[in-house]
N, C-alpha and C positions, 0 to 999 in steps of 0.2 A: 587385208594386208598380210604379206608373207614375212615371217620372222625366222631368224636363225639364232640359236643360243649355243654358245661354245663354252664348255667347261661344266661338267656335271659332278662337282665335288659337293661338300657339305652344304654350301650355299646354292650353287648353281642347279643342283638336282631339283630341289623344291621350287626354285624360281622358274625354271623351265616348265615345271608341272603346272604352275599357276597360268602360264601362257597357254598351255594346252587346254586347261579348263576354261579359259576365256574365249576359246574358239578360234584362235589364230591358226593359219596354215603354217605349221611349225616344223623346222628341221633342226636336229641337234647334232652336236659333235663332241666327242671326248677323246683325249689322247689314248686312254685305256678303253678299248672297245667294249669290254665287259660291262662297264658302267652304263654305256649307251644302251646296250642290250637289256640291262636291268630296268632302265628308265622306260623302255618301250613296253615292258610287261605291265607297267602301271598307268601309262599315259598314251595318248594318241598323237602320232606324228611320224616323221621319217628320220632316218639316221644317215649322216654323211660320213664318208671315209676321210675327208680332208676339210680344213676350214674353207678352202676355195669352193669346194662343192657345196658346202652348207650356205655360203654367202651368195651363190649364184641365184639370181632372181629374187633375193630377199630385199624388202624395203628397209628393214631394220635388222642389223646384226649386233646382238648383245653378247658379251663375254664376261666370264668371271673365272680367272685362272690364278696362278700363284704370285708372280712377282714381275718386275720390269722385263727381265729376259724372256719370261714365258709370254707376256703380252706381245713383245716385239716379234717373237718367233711365230705366234699364231696369226698376227696381222701381216707382218712383212716378209716372213720366211717363204721358202718354196712351198707352193700349194697353199699359201696363206690367204687370208681374207682379201687382200688387195689383188690377188690373182683371179678372184671370182666376182667381186662386187661390182655393181653397175653404177654409173654416174647417177646422182640424185638420191642414192641410198644413204643411210646414217649408221655409223658404228657407235655403239654405246659400251664403254669399258667400265664394268663394275668392280674390277680388280682394285685393291688398294695398292697403288704404285706411286711413283714420284711425279711431282708437278712438271719436272723437266721432260719426262717421257710424254705426258699428256700434250704439252706444247709441241713436241717433235711430231707426234702422230697427227695432231691437228693440222700442222703445216703440210705433211705428206698427204693427208686426206683432201685438203683443199686443192692441191695440185691435180687430184683425180676427180674433182667435182663431187666429192663425197663429204657428208657431214661427219663431225666427230664430237662426241660428248664424253668427257671424263665424269664418271658417276659412281664413285665408291659408295658403299652402303654401310649402315649401322643397324644393329638389332640382333645380330648373331643368328645361329641356326634356328632358334625358336621364331625369330622374326621372319626368316625366310619361309619356314614351314607354314606360318600363320598368315602370310601375305601382308605383314605389318612392318616392313623395313622402312628406314629413313634413307632417302637418296640425296646426296649432296652433289650438285652438278656444276660443271663448267663447260662453256662452249658458246656457239652462236645461237641466238634465240630461235631462228628458223629450224635448225637441226634439233634443238631441244623440244620444240613444239611437235615436230613430227614423231619423235620418240616417246613423248610423254604418255600417250595411252598405253604403250607397251610397259613402261616402268610402273604405271599405276596398277598394273595387274598383280604386282607383288609388293607394293609399297603403300604405306599409309600417309607418307609425306615425301613429296618430291619438290625440290626447290633449285632453281637456277641461281647461282651465287656470283656469277661473273664470267669472265672470259676463260679460255682453255687453261686448265691448271687450277682453277678456283675450287673445283670439287675436291681434288686431291689435297689442297691446302686446308680445306674445311675438315676433311677426314683426319688430318694431322692434329687439328685443334681438338677434335673429338677424342683422339687417343691420348693426348696430353691430359685431358680432363679425367678420363677413365683411370689412367695410371695412378694419379694422385688419390682419387676417390677409393680405389680398391685397397691401396696401402693403408689409408686412414681407417677404412672399415675393418681391415684385418687387425690393426692395432687396437681398435675399440672393442672388438669381440674378445680378443685375448685379455685385455684389461678387465672387462666385465666378468669373464670367467674366473680370473685370478682373484678378483675382489669378492667372489662368492655371491654374485648377483644371479637372479633368474634372467639369463641373458635374452631368452626369447621374449619375456615380458618387457624387458628394457627396450628392445628393438621395436616392439609393438607400440610403445609409448613415444619414443623419440622419432619414429618414422612419420608421426603426425605433425612434427615440427620442422625446424630449419635444417635438421640433419638428414632429412629424407633424400633418398637418391634411388635411381633405378637399380643400382648394384645392391643397395640395402634391401629393397623390396623383393628382388628376384634371386638373390644369392645367399642371404644370411643363413637360411635354414640348411642348405647344402654345405655351407662352410662349417657350421657348427657340427654337422654330421660327418665332416671329413670326406665329403663326396666331391670329387673333382673330375670324374670321367664323363664330362659333358661340356658343351658350350665352346667358347672361342679358345683355341689352344695357345699355350705359352709360346711355342715356336712362332706362331703367326703374329702374336703381339710383339715379340722381339723384332721380327721383320719390319713391322709397322713403326716401332719406336726407332729403329735404325734409320728409317726414312725421315722421321721427325727430327732426329738429332743432326742428320746431315743437312737438312734444310735450315735448321736453326743456325748451324755453323756458317752456312752461306749468307744468312741474314745478319751475322755478327751477334747472335744472341746466346746467352747461357740459360739453360733450363735445368737448374740444379735438382729439383725434385724428380723430373722426368729421367734424368741421367741416373739418379740414385735407384729409382724403381726398375729401370732397365737392368741395372746390375743385380737387383734382387731377383728378377726373372731369370737371370743367368744362374743364380744359386738354385732356383727351382729346377732348371734343366739339369744341373749337376746332381740333384736329388733323384733324377729319373722321371721328372714331371714335364718333359717336353710337350706331351700331348694332353696334359691336364688343363682344365679351365683356368683362365686368368685369375680367378678368385683364390687360387692355390697359394697366393702370397701368405695366407694364414698358416698353411702347412710349413712354410719356410720359417715363420716366426716361432711356431711351436717347436720345430726341430732345433732352432738355435737356442731357445730357452731350455730345452731338454738337455742339450750339451753343456750349457752353463751350469745347470743344477747338478749334473753328473760330476763335473769338475769340482764344484763346491764341496760335494760329499767326500771326494777324495782328499 
C-alpha cells in the first residue's frame, strides 16, 4: 500500500515516522521544506514538492495541518491533493477542524470517486510519538476500513463514530471535557498548596479514586513545578474551542464552563503563554491571586 502524509508538525512528524517504521511505501509533504528534509534524516521515504505530487499513486492520503483554511488549501488548492489523487483512494484528515468542512470535503471527494474520513486525534505530542493516539472518525465504512491499517500504525484506539463530520463532533466533545477538567485540576492544586497540604501526596491518594483523570496523572507534576513548555499549546486549544463554541451556537446550546475556560486561555495568551501547554491555567490562577495579594498589601 502506498501512503502519503501531509503536514510534519508536532503531531504529523512522528505519525509519519510510525508509517515509515511500519514499512509503507511513504511519501511526505510539508509546506516548509526544511521540516521534510529533517524528517528524511530520521526515516525512510520520499519527499514531494506539492500535495498533488504526494497524492499521486497513493492509496491513502493522510494529513494533519492547522485549521479549516489550511485543510481546504492542501486538498482543494492549486497542486492540491485533488489534483493528484486517483479514483478509489482515500483521504484521511487528522486535523481538528469543523464538522461543516468535513461534510463539504466528503461531498467533493465522492464526486471524484475518492473516499474521505474525518479523523481528528487525541493524545497530544506524547501520544503521537508513542503511537498511542485515539482517533475519532467519521465517514463511509468502506473508506474507513481501507484506511484503518494506516491509522492503526500510530493509534491505540480507532473508532468510526458515524457519517462524515462525526469525528470532528466527537473531538469537540473531547475538548469540552478537557477544558473543564484542566480548570478544575488547576483550582484543586492551588487550593491544596494554599491549605498547606503535601499536594503531591494528596494527588497520589485522590488519583486512586473518583477524581482520577488523564490530566491529573500526566500533568500534575509539571503543573506544580511551573513547567509549561511542552504538550498541546494554548493557541491550538483556543482554535479548537472556537470551533466548539461555533458549533454549539449552531445547535442552540450554551456551554457556560467551556466559554469561561476559553476566556481564561485568552488570559494565558495575554500573559505570554500562547505556546504553553494547556495545563498553564494554573499559572493564570497563581498570577491572579498574586495580583490580589499585592493589592491587599497596598
